[in-house]
N, C-alpha and C positions, 0 to 999 in steps of 0.2 A: 478574745481575739483571738481566733486563729494567726490574722496577720497582726495584733496588737503591739507594736514594738518596732517594727520593720519599716523602714525608707524604702518604701515603694513607689513608681513613677508606672501609669500610663502610656504605653510607646507604639509607634508605630502605624497602622491603619487607622484603626479607631481614631488616634487624636487626626491623625489626617482628614478621612471623611466626615470627622465631629466640623472641623473647620470649613468644609464644604459645603457643607450641610445636608450633607448623605445619610442615611440609614448604616448604624454601625452596627458589623455583621458579628465582629467578633471581638475579646479583649486581649491583651497581652499584656504582659508588666514584668517589670525588673526591678531584682531588689538589689539594691546595694547594701554591700558592707557587711552583710548575710554570709555563715558558709551550709555545706552542704548537711551535718549536721544539723544545724539550731534548725533548719529546713524539714527535715526530714522527724527530727524531737517533736515538730508543731502538728504532724499530720500530713505533709505533702508528698507525695507520691513521686520519685525520682524519674522519669521518663527519657531522659539526653541521652546518648550512645557517649559523644566529641565530647560534650560541655555541660553543664549543672541544669536542667530545665525539670522544675516540677509542674505537678498538678497540682491544684489546690482539693480539699479534700470534700470540698462542698459544692464549688460551684465547677469544677473541673476545666479550669481555668488556665491556662499556662502562667505560670513564674516562672523568668530566668534569673539567674544571676547576674550580676553585670559580668559584664568576659570583654578582653581583647581578642584580637588575631594576628598572626603572623604566617606570613607565605615561605614556606617552606617546600615547597617541592612545585612542578603542573600541574596543571586543571585544575577543577574547583574541590578535590578531596584536598591537593597539599598543603594545607593546614595548618596549626599548632594554637590553639584556644589556651588563656588563662584567666584563667576566672578566681578572684579573690575579695578579700571582703576589704582589700586599698583600691580595687577599682572602682574610680568615680563615673559616673553617671556620661558626663561629656565626652571620654573615653570611650564608654558604648557603644553610646548612637555615633564616635565618630567612625566607627567602624561596617556602619551601613550604608546602604548603597547609591539611595537618591536623599538629596535633602527634603523632600517633601513624605519620606520615611523616615525622617530623624530629627522629630520632636519628641518632647514626653513632655503627660500632663501628671504632677504634682496633685494628691488627696481637697489640693484647697483653691485647684484648679489652672494654677500660675503656671503659664506654657513657658517648657526651657526649649530654647530654639539656636541652641548656638551657631548652625548653619543655614540661617536666616529661608529655614522650609516655608515657612509662610509667606513672605513674597514674593517667594516663588508660586504659589497658592495662586496669588492675585495673582502674578504675571505669567501665568499657565505655561510656566516651565519643567519639564522634565531633569531635571541638572543633578549629576554625581554631588557626591561629597566631598573625593577627594582622591586623586590619582589613586590610592588605591584599588579603586572599582576594578583597574585594569589587572589586577591577579586573580579575580574571579572569573572565568566566561561563562554564570551560565546568569551572572547579571546584563549581558549583552539579550537574553532570553528574558527576563524579570521587565526592563525599560520597554523591550516592544510590546509585552504582555499589560505594562501599563497605558502603552500608549494607547493600546486595543479598551479599555478599560476608562479610560480617562479622554480620548479623546473628543466626545461629542460635548466633553464641556470647555475646549476651546482648547484642549492641552498639544503642546510640539516639545517633542525633544531638543534640550539648548544646542546651541551648532558644537559647543566643546565638548560636549557628552558626545554628540555623534563623530565628532572628530577621534574622541580616542577610542571610538567602539572600531572605530577602518583601523586605528593601529595597532588595535586587538589582535582583528582579523587579520591583519598582514602580517603579525609574526607567530599566527597558528594555534595562538591561544584557543581558540573555537574548536578547534580538531582534537580539543582532551575532554570535550563533552560526552555523555554517557547514552546512548541512544535513548533510555528511559525519559533521561532527565527530560531532552529534547520534547517528548514526545507529554511529557508532564502538561510542559509550560505551552509548547501549543493545544495540547486541547484545554488548558482553561484561558487560552487568547482567543479559540477559536469559538470559548464559548460567551466573551464577552460583546457590550452593544458596538465598539465597533473594528469587526474581527479585521479586517482589511488592514487597518493600520498596525497590524501586528504586522504580516506579512512585509509593509512596505519600511518601515523600520528597519527588519533586519535585511532587506534589496537593499536600502541608502548606505549601508554600510558594509555589506558584500558580503553578510553571514549566513545571505538565504546562498548564496551560490553554492558555501560551504554545506551548507547541513541539508534541502531540497534543490539540490541544482536539476529537478527535474521542475518543480514551477519557476525557476530563477530564468529559467529561459524562456519561458512564453512571452516574457516581456518584451515588445521589437516584435511578434511574430503576427503579420497582417490575417486580416478574415476580409471574406470579401463585406464592402461596405452596406450592401443591400440590406443581409441579415444583420451585419454588428457595426451600427456607425460607431461605434467607437473604435473601431478598427483593430485595436490594439491586442491580441489575444491576453495577455498579461491584465490589463484592465476589465479585461472582462471578468476574468476571473474574482477582481478589488470587487468589482460591479455583484456577484453571484452572489456573494460572500458577506455583502451586506444586504442582497434583498434576503439572502437566509437569517441575519438577524433581525428582521424588519418581520422576517412571516417567525418568529421565536421557535427556530428550528432544532432540535435537540445533536445534539456532538455529535453522531454515526453521519447526521444527513450535513451537516455542516463541512466535515472531511471531506465527506464528497462529494461538495459543490468545491472545493480547494482544488480537488486533484483529477475532475471528470475529464479533460480539456488534456490532459496530458502527451496522448497523442497528436497534438497540434505540431506538440516542440522539435517535432523529429517528419516532419512532413518536408518532403522531397522539395528544394527549391524553385524546379521548375512546375509545382505543382501548386504552387502562391498562387494569389490569397487566396484557393479552396483549401477545401482538408479531407477531400474525397477519405473512408477504409480512418477516422483519427482515433473513430472507438478501439478498433480489434487492436491499431496502434500502439492504443495508451493504455489498455491490460495490462502486459508484460512490464511498463514504468509503472505500474501503479501497484503489483506485487512486490518490484522491488522494493518501492520507496516504501512501503508497510513490514517487510523483512526488514530494513534497516534500521527505522526508525521503531520497533517492537511495537507496531498499531493495533489493540484489541479487536479480536475476532469478529468485532459484532461492528466495527468501522471500519475494518475490509472486506467483508461480505459484501455491506451497500454500496462500498465506493468502487469495488469491482463491476456491481449490478450497475451501479448508475454511468461506469463509466462504458458498457458494452449496449447501453440500451437506451438512454439520457433521448437521441436524436428518431430511435424509432418512437417512443413516447412524442415528441412532440408532432409528429405526421402518420400518430396510431390510424385518424380515419381515411386515411388515404393508402394502409399498408394492407397487403395479399392479407385475408384473414389468418394463411396459414405461416407467417412470421409475426403476426401477433402473438399468435398461440406459444410461439418457441420463446416472443419474449416473457407470456405469463411463465412459463414452466423452467426458465433461464433465470428467471429470479425465485426459483423455489417459491412460489404466491399458494400454489395448489395446497403443500404442507405448512407453509410460514406465511398465512394472507396479514399476521403484522408488520410484517419488512413493506407492504402497501404505501405505507403513509409515509416515512422516511423517503422511499423514492420521488414518492410525487411530488413529496416538497420539493427535493431537489431539482426536478425536472422543473417546476415550478419558478426556481428562484435562476434555474439556467436560463430562461425562457425569457422570463423578467428583466436578469441581470444583461440589459443592453440600454446604451443612451437614448434617453427620448421615447424607453418602451418600458418603464420601469412600474407602470402600472394597467400594463395590457391583463386583459382575461385569462384563465387558462381553463377552455370546459373540459381539455384532453381528462384531467384527473377525475372530474366525475361522473366521465366516459368511461375508465379505466376501469373505478372501483363497481360502478354499475358491472358492468360486464363480468371480472371478476364473481363478484358475488353471485352470479347467476350461471356463470360456468360453475362453479362450486356447488350450485345448488343441485348437481347431474349424480344422479349416486348409482353406483355401479350394482343396485339388488336389481332395479327393474329390467336390465339388462342378461341380470341370473335365471330373473327367472320367466326372461323369454326365452330361456335354453339356451343363451351363450356359455361359450366356456374359452378356460384359458387367455391364450392372445387375443380373441374375438372380443371379450370383454372390453381391454385397454384401448382397441382401436374405434369401439363402437362410442365409448366417451369421448375419444380423440372426436368421431365426427361429430358428435350431439353438443361438443364446445365449440366444434367450427362452424356449426349448423349459427347458435348464437352470436358469437361473432358479427357472422355473415349477417342477420338480422336487424343486430345493434348497427352497424354501417348504414343499411339500407335505409332506414328509418329514421337517421340523422338528416 
């Protein structure tokens, strides 16, 4: 067999999740005592750029040679790696970020746990393996992401690990993070069961203020208690994110929920706790954040639409029909009706993301879907048949859509 004679251990997430009784999504393996040449001779395909990682010729699972790493420069690229047959398993585990990720399992089922990861699993603690944690700022993002994944099981960040993260932020390590990696970790965390925990961990250690200051500044901004019993805008955002997870929303929707109220962060002090016009104020802030983090177009476009129009969606049956049509056109729903579901889900999460109102119905969604469907059935051909030409056809379509909207409002 391909692996006969190799000293192989299963490592990382598979070991952790198995001990937690969770489904194992993927398997990673460490090979001790082998060389790259020996691996390729067995048919393994090399894929690692900076250190020896191979794909199994039959399963495509990753097999990495045991290695150590040494900090040689700033940021998470500033490392040199050493992989050779004399690197022992414990040395490889020592370079990992968290104790719960630094366990290995031998083929006979024996657990190798030099850093007491199992104890931390039982105590529901996310704790760094060693002070080498401070050498890689990506580990702050990963820590926050694991908090988002494991918070429903009761996991919290160990106090000494949070303090270490604060020291890393104060030293400027997070400034070395490239936008693509920040977005990559953020996207994974937003899709976790408890995305609010990601934001809370980053904020608690000070990293959120460096990476997403537009979101960080929302904490402490008051809102009218009549509409927002939770009062604090930042806390509202966390509630909205949790509603997104509850509604099983996709990534563009969850990102839209995160940024939809950025305009409240720059409401003039003498206007508080009201936030009239925060939708328009938020648009350039969302644009700037998306540009800085290289947010994909699908996420950016929906976020801008939700930022501009979420309040109008909430009060849709009380708006002037012309304003509703402007909203439908502004969201580009006549050309891209598939955007409707993400938009409505973000608006529903926002509507429910308020203390004590988490289960409130959102009938606006059905009204919007029905109205859009009827408006899209209006076809230019009937106006052409009636002899209209040029701009008159567009005007007739618009009038017909306005009539549909008005009739639907009257029928409620």
